[in-house]
C-alpha positions in Angstrom: -89.7 -36.6 26.0 -89.5 -33.9 23.7 -88.7 -31.8 26.5 -85.8 -33.5 27.8 -83.9 -33.2 24.2 -84.7 -29.9 24.2 -82.9 -29.5 27.7 -80.0 -31.8 26.4 -79.4 -30.1 23.3 -78.0 -26.7 25.1 -75.7 -28.7 27.0 -74.6 -30.5 23.8 -74.0 -27.5 22.2 -72.1 -25.8 25.0 -69.8 -29.2 25.4 -68.8 -28.8 21.7 -68.0 -25.0 22.5 -65.9 -25.9 25.0 -64.2 -28.3 23.1 -63.7 -26.1 20.6 -62.3 -23.6 23.0 -59.8 -26.2 24.3 -58.5 -27.4 21.0 -57.8 -23.3 20.2 -55.9 -23.1 23.7 -53.8 -26.3 22.9 -52.9 -24.2 19.7 -51.6 -21.0 21.5 -49.8 -23.4 23.7 -47.9 -24.9 21.1 -47.3 -21.4 19.7 -44.0 -21.1 22.6 -43.1 -24.5 21.3 -42.6 -23.2 17.9 -41.0 -20.0 19.2 -38.0 -22.0 21.4 -37.6 -24.1 18.4 -37.1 -21.0 16.6 -34.7 -19.8 19.2 -33.0 -22.9 19.4 -32.5 -23.1 15.5 -31.4 -19.2 15.8 -28.9 -20.4 18.6 -27.4 -22.9 16.2 -27.3 -20.3 13.4 -25.4 -18.0 15.7 -22.9 -21.0 16.4 -22.5 -21.7 12.6 -22.3 -18.1 11.7 -19.5 -18.0 14.6 -18.0 -20.7 13.2 -18.1 -19.4 9.4 -16.6 -16.1 10.7 -13.5 -17.7 11.8 -13.0 -19.8 8.9 -12.3 -16.2 6.8 -9.9 -15.3 9.4 -7.7 -18.6 9.0 -8.4 -18.1 5.2 -6.7 -14.2 5.4 -3.9 -15.8 7.8 -2.9 -17.8 5.1 -3.3 -15.3 2.2 -1.5 -12.9 4.9 1.5 -15.7 5.0 1.3 -16.4 1.0 1.6 -13.0 0.8 5.0 -12.5 3.2 6.8 -15.2 1.3 6.7 -12.9 -1.6 10.2 -11.9 -3.5 11.2 -8.2 -1.8 11.2 -5.7 -4.6 13.6 -3.3 -4.8 11.6 -0.4 -3.1 11.6 -2.3 -0.2 15.0 -2.9 0.6 18.4 -0.5 0.9 21.9 -1.5 0.3 25.3 -0.8 1.4 28.7 -2.0 1.5 30.3 -3.4 4.6 34.3 -2.6 5.6 36.9 -4.9 3.3 38.8 -7.9 4.8 41.9 -8.5 2.9 43.7 -11.6 2.9 46.5 -13.6 1.0 46.3 -10.8 -2.0 42.6 -11.2 -2.0 40.1 -8.4 -1.0 36.2 -9.4 0.2 33.5 -6.9 1.2 30.1 -7.4 2.3 27.0 -6.4 0.2 24.2 -5.9 2.6 20.5 -5.7 1.4 18.2 -4.6 4.5 14.8 -4.8 4.1 13.2 -1.5 5.1 9.2 -2.2 4.3 6.9 -2.9 6.4 5.9 -6.6 5.6 8.2 -9.5 5.4 9.9 -10.7 1.9 12.2 -12.8 0.5 15.4 -12.8 -1.4 17.6 -15.4 -3.6 20.1 -15.6 -5.5 22.8 -13.7 -6.8 22.3 -10.0 -7.0 23.6 -7.6 -9.6 26.3 -5.6 -9.1 28.4 -2.7 -10.9 30.8 0.0 -10.0 30.2 3.7 -10.6 31.8 7.3 -10.8 30.8 10.1 -9.0 28.7 10.7 -12.2 27.3 7.7 -12.5 29.5 6.2 -15.4 30.3 2.4 -14.9 33.6 1.3 -14.2 34.8 -2.1 -15.7 32.1 -5.0 -15.9 29.6 -5.9 -13.5 30.2 -8.4 -11.0 30.3 -12.4 -12.3 28.7 -14.9 -9.7 30.8 -17.3 -7.8 29.7 -20.1 -6.1 26.5 -22.1 -6.2 22.8 -20.1 -6.0 21.9 -20.5 -2.2 18.4 -21.1 -0.9 15.4 -18.5 -0.4 16.2 -15.9 2.5 13.0 -14.4 4.8 13.5 -11.0 5.7 11.4 -9.9 8.2 11.3 -5.8 8.3 14.7 -4.5 9.4 16.1 -7.9 8.8 19.0 -8.3 6.6 21.1 -10.7 3.9 24.3 -10.2 2.4 26.5 -11.2 -0.2 30.1 -11.2 -0.7 32.3 -9.0 -3.2 35.5 -11.1 -4.1 38.6 -8.9 -5.9 42.0 -9.5 -5.4 45.0 -6.5 -3.8 46.3 -4.5 -6.7 49.9 -5.6 -8.0 48.9 -9.4 -7.2 47.0 -10.7 -10.2 49.0 -8.2 -12.9 46.0 -6.9 -14.1 44.6 -3.6 -14.9 42.4 -2.2 -11.9 39.2 -0.1 -12.2 39.3 3.4 -10.5 37.9 3.7 -6.9 34.1 3.3 -7.4 32.3 6.1 -5.8 28.7 4.4 -5.9 27.7 0.7 -6.4 24.7 -0.2 -8.6 22.6 -2.9 -6.9 20.0 -4.8 -8.8 18.3 -7.1 -6.2 17.4 -11.0 -7.6 14.6 -11.0 -10.0 14.1 -7.2 -10.1 14.7 -4.9 -12.8 15.1 -1.9 -10.7 18.6 -0.9 -8.8 19.7 0.7 -5.9 22.4 3.1 -6.8 24.5 3.4 -3.2 27.8 5.4 -2.0 30.2 3.0 -1.6 33.9 2.8 -2.4 35.5 -0.3 -4.0 38.4 -1.3 -6.6 38.4 -4.1 -8.7 41.4 -5.8 -9.9 41.1 -8.5 -12.7 37.3 -8.2 -12.3 35.1 -8.9 -9.5 32.7 -11.3 -8.2 29.9 -11.7 -6.1 28.6 -14.7 -4.0 24.7 -15.5 -3.4 22.2 -14.1 -0.8 22.8 -15.6 2.4 21.1 -14.3 5.8 22.8 -11.8 8.2 25.4 -9.0 7.5 28.9 -10.9 7.0 27.8 -12.1 3.6 30.5 -15.3 2.2 33.9 -16.1 1.7 
């Protein structure tokens, strides 16, 4: 009987060892599963990262759009005076402001305008405002807005006329820096300026 038990004991020990080995093998097999799950998690993280990357782009676009709607600065504009149009004793000339910058910007309201001689001295009073204030005008690079200078022809109103100007001093709306541009204009009984509108023809 003792011999039989001794014979069985090694077999039992071998069985235990085999079971342990089997357990280790099962643990080893679980590693790829964990790796696969990690891979899935990485993929998901990648998707989230991709989506997250898109959101800042959208936000940046919104910020850019908001910045594009800012008021045009004086250094982003050029000014010029178009040809005068006389009729019924009145004289009209379009004052054109053009976006010479690299971004879109806006103008709204009345420019400030004075007549200057060749030495930069002011002739008469600055233009007074005529008509209601208009809406906001968006100017893409190269686009223009215009206002109209209005005065009477010499001898019509009986009032004094300024000498013909050599230059215009123009303050874009909401700006404290001015543009000075060559322009010939004579104001009789004063002159007025209308609000800015889109395009180069001004208003009358």
